[in-house]
C-alpha positions, 0 to 999 in steps of 0.5 A: 214218145221217143228213146233218147239219142244216148239211149245205149247205155254202155256198160262200164266194168265194176272195177273202174267204179270201185276206182272212183268211189275209193277216192271219196272223202270220208264225212266229218268226225264228232265226239259222241258219249259211248253209250251213243256210239253204237253203229257209228265208225270210229274216226279215231282210236278208242284208248283207254284212260287209266289203267282198268281196273285202277285197282284189283277186284275180286273175280269171286264171291268169297273171301280176300286173303293174303295168299300166305295165311292159305298155304296150309288149309284147313285154317281159321281167319278173323273177318274185318270187314266186308266189300260190296261192288261199288265202294272203295274198301278201306280196310288194310288185312293183316296176318290171319285176316279176311274180309268177304267181297263180292264179284266185282268189288275191289279188295283190301289192301294187302290182299291178293286172292280170293277163296270163293265162299263155297270153300269156307266155313262160317264159325262165328261173326268174326271168324271163318274156316278156309277149306282150300289153299289159294295161289297169289292172284288167283280169283282175282283181277290185278289192277291194269289187267284189262287194260293200261292207260293208253292202250287201243281198245277198238282201232279207228275205222271199226263199226262200232256194235252194240256189245262194244259199248258196255266193253268200252264203258268198262275200259273207262271209255266214256266219249269217242271220236266217230264219223257222223252218219252219212247222210242219204236222199231218196228221189223216187222217179216216175209218173206212175208211182203212188205212195201207199197210204191205207190197205186198199191204195195197193190194189187200187192201184194195181188196177189203175196201172199205178205202181206202188212206190216201194223201191226207195223205201227198200233202200231206206229200210235196207240202210236202217237194218244193215248200214247203221252209219248212214241215215235216210234224211228225206225222200221224195217220189216225183213224176217223170219231168226233168225240172221236178227231177232236177229241183228234187236232186238239187235239194238232196245234194244240199241236205245229204252226202249221197242222192239216190235216185230210182227209175228214169235210167232206161233210153225211153223218152220219158227217162230223164235221171241221166240228163239231169244228173249229167246238167249238174256238171259231176267230175267224174260220170260212170252210166252203166255197169256190167252186172246184172241185173241193175246194168243200168246203175250210174254213179256221179261224183260232184266232188269228193263229199257229194255223190248221185247215184242213179238206180233202176226202179226195179227193186230186184236190181236196186237191191243188187246194186244196193249190196256191190255199189251202194254199200261201198260207197257209203263205207268209204265215205264213212271211214269203214275198215272193219264193218259189221258181219253179214249173214254168209255161208258156203254152200253148193250149187245142187245142178246146172251153172250160175256165172256169165262171161260178159257180165257180173250177175246176181241169182236167186236162190233157194238155200237148204241145210242138211246136217252141216252142208248147205245146198243151193238151187237157181230159181227157174225165172230170173228176170229183174222185174219178177219182184215177188220172186223175192218171197220163194227165195232166202239167199243171193248168190254173186258171180264176178265177170267171167266167173263160171260156178258149175254143178257140186261147186261151192260158193258164197251166199248172202242169206236173206232169211235162214236156210231151209230145213228140208223137214219143215213142210212150211219151207216147201 
């Protein structure tokens, strides 16, 4: 084998790639029931359809009263009924009358306050003694106090989180307009790759010089965990054969919005991903980024809603590209403006320095918490082929081109798992 004529990968600035990404179009919108909307991105504002609550509600278990009747206490009131949550009251309070209500129940007509039951003594079946004076609208959620008809509850572009769903439903929003999930198709390339089907396949592959496919699987799982507004619709393994790669990529283009390839991005005579991608005549194609690891990463735009992303076969390089490039592409196509939170902390560098004058860099670090302070240490071996080092670290630090972090300076860290505690020997 020999290197291709295009063996030199010319690194492009990340800003150039981000400019291409910003030109991508969002995927189609669909209407879904609110209870099925978690993880989707709102394509239109979610708006309250009516005043919520439509009638005033009790904020406590207790007795609904007319506040004018309980200015001076203690005072006896006549019990004229009760109202439980889930029912609409047909009771109207007159002077010196009360009704028992449960939390969340609509209060009777003419009632404007609720006396919590701990301040009430039962005198008889139809009479109680009120021992606490109550102001108007005390312990009551007035009609329209949660939201007015037409009020925006959640803005377009927001990722709907699990806790948003009950809140939207409480406001009477039974369906929402969202972007359908961005569809991803993954093509793992490499004649050395095997798919493990039994535990013994792993060690057998290593002994026989093969590689258990894991990078594409990591991409799939990363998307499932961290990017809920995307879905992987297919994952295949193909050998280092131009026709096989082209067929797989073409199939992916037909099924998905984004095709992600792994492997085959280098200059050797068996790396065909570049020429296959180029043969599809993309409108724009950036091959090689000024970042490490992940320098051979490429992005090809076939149209405003069809993209091919070429990633390294090394999981560490791919992890960097996932967090910096792939997620940004997916966010753009999903219409994300308010994303889900990420586990990040600010931490101080214990020794040495991080950063590169020529490249954006990702560093694998150990994050330790001492009291309210987070500290980071770079692991000594940062090579992209050392996948096993991911087991010994718990954070990633990203530095932009020319950004240098010196000993004692703080920087942001993306946590891969919780910070180490120096008192816990299992972390050592």
